[in-house]
C-alpha positions as CSV (number, residue, x, y, z in Angstrom):
1,M,-23.6,34.5,22.2
2,I,-27.4,34.4,22.6
3,T,-27.4,37.6,24.6
4,A,-25.2,39.3,21.9
5,C,-27.6,38.2,19.1
6,L,-30.6,39.3,21.1
7,A,-29.0,42.7,21.7
8,F,-28.3,43.1,17.9
9,L,-31.9,42.2,17.1
10,I,-33.3,44.8,19.5
11,L,-31.0,47.5,18.0
12,S,-31.9,46.5,14.5
13,L,-35.6,47.0,15.3
14,A,-35.1,50.3,17.2
15,P,-35.5,52.7,14.2
16,A,-39.1,51.6,13.7
17,A,-40.1,50.9,17.3
18,A,-41.6,54.2,18.4
19,H,-44.7,56.0,17.4
20,F,-44.3,58.8,14.8
21,A,-46.5,61.4,13.2
22,W,-47.2,62.3,9.5
23,V,-49.5,64.6,7.6
24,T,-51.4,63.7,4.4
25,S,-53.7,65.6,2.0
26,D,-56.9,64.6,0.2
27,N,-55.5,66.2,-2.9
28,Y,-51.8,66.5,-3.9
29,S,-52.4,68.3,-7.2
30,P,-55.2,70.8,-6.7
31,M,-55.7,73.9,-8.9
32,P,-54.9,77.3,-7.5
33,G,-57.8,78.5,-5.4
34,D,-58.9,74.9,-4.5
35,E,-59.4,73.9,-0.9
36,I,-57.7,70.8,0.4
37,T,-58.1,68.8,3.7
38,I,-55.1,67.9,5.8
39,D,-55.1,64.7,7.9
40,I,-52.8,64.3,10.9
41,A,-51.9,60.7,11.8
42,W,-49.8,59.2,14.5
43,G,-48.8,55.6,15.1
44,H,-47.2,52.7,13.3
45,K,-49.3,51.9,10.2
46,F,-49.3,54.0,7.1
47,P,-51.5,55.7,5.9
48,G,-54.1,55.2,8.7
49,D,-53.4,54.4,12.3
50,G,-54.0,56.3,15.5
51,R,-54.7,60.0,16.3
52,L,-53.0,62.5,18.5
53,G,-54.3,62.7,22.1
54,R,-55.8,66.0,23.2
55,Q,-52.7,67.0,25.2
56,A,-50.4,66.5,22.1
57,Y,-52.0,69.5,20.4
58,E,-50.4,71.8,23.1
59,Y,-47.0,71.1,21.6
60,T,-48.0,70.5,17.9
61,K,-47.7,73.3,15.3
62,L,-49.1,73.1,11.8
63,E,-47.9,75.5,9.1
64,I,-48.1,76.0,5.3
65,I,-45.2,77.3,3.3
66,D,-46.2,78.8,0.0
67,P,-44.2,78.7,-3.3
68,E,-42.6,82.1,-2.3
69,G,-41.5,80.8,1.1
70,Q,-44.1,82.7,3.1
71,R,-45.2,80.8,6.2
72,K,-48.7,80.7,7.7
73,T,-49.7,79.0,10.9
74,V,-52.8,76.9,10.6
75,T,-55.1,76.5,13.6
76,V,-55.8,72.9,14.6
77,M,-58.7,72.3,17.0
78,P,-58.7,69.0,19.0
79,E,-61.9,67.0,19.0
80,E,-62.8,64.9,22.0
81,E,-60.0,62.8,23.6
82,K,-58.2,62.0,20.3
83,G,-58.0,63.5,16.9
84,N,-58.9,66.9,15.5
85,K,-61.6,68.8,13.6
86,P,-61.1,68.8,9.8
87,V,-58.2,71.1,8.8
88,K,-59.0,72.8,5.5
89,I,-56.4,75.0,3.6
90,K,-57.0,77.0,0.4
91,M,-54.2,76.8,-2.2
92,E,-54.0,80.4,-3.1
93,K,-50.9,80.4,-5.3
94,Q,-49.7,78.2,-8.1
95,G,-46.6,76.1,-7.4
96,N,-45.2,73.8,-4.7
97,H,-46.5,74.1,-1.1
98,T,-45.0,72.5,2.1
99,I,-47.4,71.4,4.8
100,L,-45.3,71.3,7.9
101,L,-46.1,69.7,11.2
102,T,-43.7,70.1,14.1
103,Q,-43.8,68.6,17.6
104,K,-41.3,69.4,20.4
105,T,-41.7,68.1,23.9
106,F,-40.3,66.0,26.7
107,S,-41.8,62.5,26.5
108,S,-41.4,60.3,29.6
109,K,-42.6,56.7,29.9
110,T,-43.7,56.0,33.5
111,T,-45.3,53.0,35.2
112,K,-48.6,54.9,34.7
113,G,-48.1,55.7,31.0
114,Y,-46.5,58.5,28.9
115,K,-46.2,62.1,30.2
116,A,-45.1,65.2,28.3
117,Q,-42.8,66.2,31.1
118,P,-39.1,65.8,32.0
119,K,-38.3,62.9,34.3
120,N,-37.3,65.2,37.2
121,E,-40.9,66.3,37.5
122,L,-42.2,62.7,37.7
123,E,-42.0,59.5,39.6
124,N,-41.4,55.9,38.5
125,V,-39.9,56.9,35.1
126,L,-38.8,54.1,32.9
127,V,-37.3,56.2,30.1
128,S,-37.4,59.8,29.2
129,R,-36.7,61.7,26.0
130,W,-36.6,65.1,24.5
131,S,-38.7,64.4,21.3
132,E,-38.7,66.5,18.1
133,T,-40.8,65.4,15.1
134,V,-40.8,67.2,11.7
135,S,-43.4,66.0,9.3
136,K,-43.8,67.4,5.8
137,S,-46.2,66.9,3.0
138,I,-45.7,68.3,-0.5
139,V,-48.7,69.6,-2.5
140,T,-48.4,71.1,-5.9
141,A,-51.1,73.6,-7.0
142,G,-51.4,73.7,-10.8
143,P,-49.1,72.1,-13.3
144,A,-46.2,70.1,-11.9
145,E,-43.1,71.9,-13.3
146,K,-39.7,70.4,-13.9
147,G,-38.0,72.8,-11.6
148,F,-38.5,72.1,-7.9
149,S,-38.0,74.4,-5.0
150,I,-38.8,72.9,-1.6
151,G,-35.9,73.8,0.6
152,D,-34.7,73.9,4.2
153,T,-37.4,74.7,6.7
154,G,-34.9,75.5,9.4
155,D,-35.7,72.5,11.5
156,R,-33.0,70.5,13.2
157,F,-33.7,67.1,11.6
158,Q,-35.6,67.0,8.3
159,I,-36.1,65.3,5.0
160,I,-35.8,67.6,1.9
161,P,-37.1,66.3,-1.5
162,L,-34.8,67.1,-4.4
163,E,-37.3,66.4,-7.2
164,N,-41.0,66.8,-7.5
165,P,-42.6,63.4,-6.8
166,L,-45.5,64.2,-9.1
167,K,-43.1,64.0,-12.0
168,L,-41.9,60.5,-11.2
169,E,-43.1,57.3,-12.8
170,K,-43.0,53.8,-11.4
171,N,-39.5,52.4,-10.8
172,E,-37.9,55.9,-11.0
173,F,-35.9,57.2,-8.0
174,L,-36.8,60.1,-5.7
175,P,-33.6,61.7,-4.2
176,V,-34.1,63.2,-0.8
177,K,-31.6,65.0,1.4
178,V,-31.6,64.3,5.2
179,T,-30.0,67.0,7.4
180,L,-29.2,67.3,11.1
181,D,-28.4,70.9,12.3
182,G,-28.0,72.0,8.7
183,K,-25.4,69.3,7.8
184,P,-25.7,66.1,5.9
185,W,-26.9,63.2,8.1
186,G,-25.8,59.6,7.7
187,G,-28.1,56.7,8.4
188,K,-31.0,54.5,7.3
189,V,-34.0,55.9,5.5
190,Y,-37.3,54.0,5.4
191,A,-40.1,54.3,2.9
192,T,-43.5,52.7,2.2
193,Y,-46.6,53.3,0.2
194,E,-50.3,53.0,0.7
195,G,-51.5,49.4,0.2
196,F,-48.1,47.8,0.8
197,T,-49.1,46.2,4.1
198,D,-51.4,46.6,7.1
199,M,-48.6,45.4,9.5
200,A,-47.1,47.9,12.0
201,D,-43.6,49.2,11.5
202,T,-43.2,47.5,8.1
203,F,-41.6,49.4,5.2
204,A,-41.4,48.6,1.5
205,Y,-38.0,50.1,1.0
206,T,-34.9,50.8,3.1
207,T,-31.7,52.5,2.0
208,V,-28.9,54.6,3.4
209,T,-27.8,58.2,2.8
210,D,-24.5,59.0,1.0
211,K,-21.8,61.4,2.3
212,E,-23.9,64.3,1.1
213,G,-26.9,63.1,3.2
214,V,-28.8,62.0,0.0
215,A,-30.9,58.9,-0.2
216,K,-32.6,57.6,-3.3
217,I,-36.0,56.0,-2.9
218,K,-37.2,53.7,-5.7
219,M,-40.9,54.4,-6.6
220,L,-42.0,50.8,-6.5
221,E,-45.6,51.8,-7.1
222,K,-47.6,54.9,-8.1
223,G,-49.6,56.3,-5.1
224,L,-49.3,57.8,-1.7
225,W,-45.9,57.4,-0.1
226,L,-44.2,58.0,3.3
227,I,-40.5,58.4,3.9
228,M,-39.1,58.3,7.5
229,A,-35.8,58.7,9.3
230,E,-34.9,59.0,12.9
231,H,-31.8,59.8,15.0
232,S,-31.1,59.7,18.8
233,Y,-28.2,60.5,21.1
234,P,-27.7,61.1,24.8
235,Y,-29.4,64.1,26.5
236,E,-26.8,66.3,28.2
237,D,-28.8,66.8,31.4
238,T,-29.6,63.3,32.6
239,K,-31.8,64.6,35.4
240,K,-34.3,65.7,32.8
241,A,-34.1,63.1,30.0
242,D,-32.0,60.1,28.9
243,E,-31.8,61.0,25.2
244,Y,-32.8,63.2,22.3
245,A,-35.2,61.4,19.9
246,L,-35.5,63.1,16.5
247,K,-37.9,62.0,13.8
248,A,-38.6,63.2,10.3
249,T,-41.3,62.2,7.9
250,L,-42.2,63.2,4.3
251,T,-45.4,62.3,2.5
252,F,-46.3,62.8,-1.1
253,K,-48.1,61.3,-4.1
254,N,-46.3,60.3,-7.3
């Protein structure tokens, strides 16, 4: 009985146990032509925690998608062993922009630490995963309009906002759609806001998606928010990895 309860406890903590990445902006409602600064964070505590190690930038891609759906890759320069030089982006068009960070790599935990390699290339591997992270941040240049057009970015696992967060007041709900391979995904969605806590892996709000993959997040406070979901399943080639580990985050200001 004790063993069964312990196993349940471990499983219940699993969705928030691993590091994850997110991107934030110093200005979520600039005017067209203004320059914003993007921050890349990684860890367990929102909004400020750790920084990516130098090696991580080899498999990290940062893009901006403008209101017309045009994509532009943004160069990110590592700085020393962790973190990066300031990333500045000019908001050239009026409307909604998506800041998109993607990371795709093998991640193997060994007795000597984590390595971005499959387990068949390493020794003393404790667990190995193919990891994919899709992190979005929504920035609106100019007036926040009622209509909202932030759509599918083509990533395997992602969170798609269905309304503009800037238009939401305290205690209103933000609907988001979570998709896996273009289809509605079912599972838990976690959310928190800046100032809620300084504890790791602690969220202010938890809900589940409906049959359409839609989850509704109550805006408990005005401010900077993060939404997170994750999904895992066995990797088909067990010589290379044990499982797929997919994570999606969305940050915004309401």
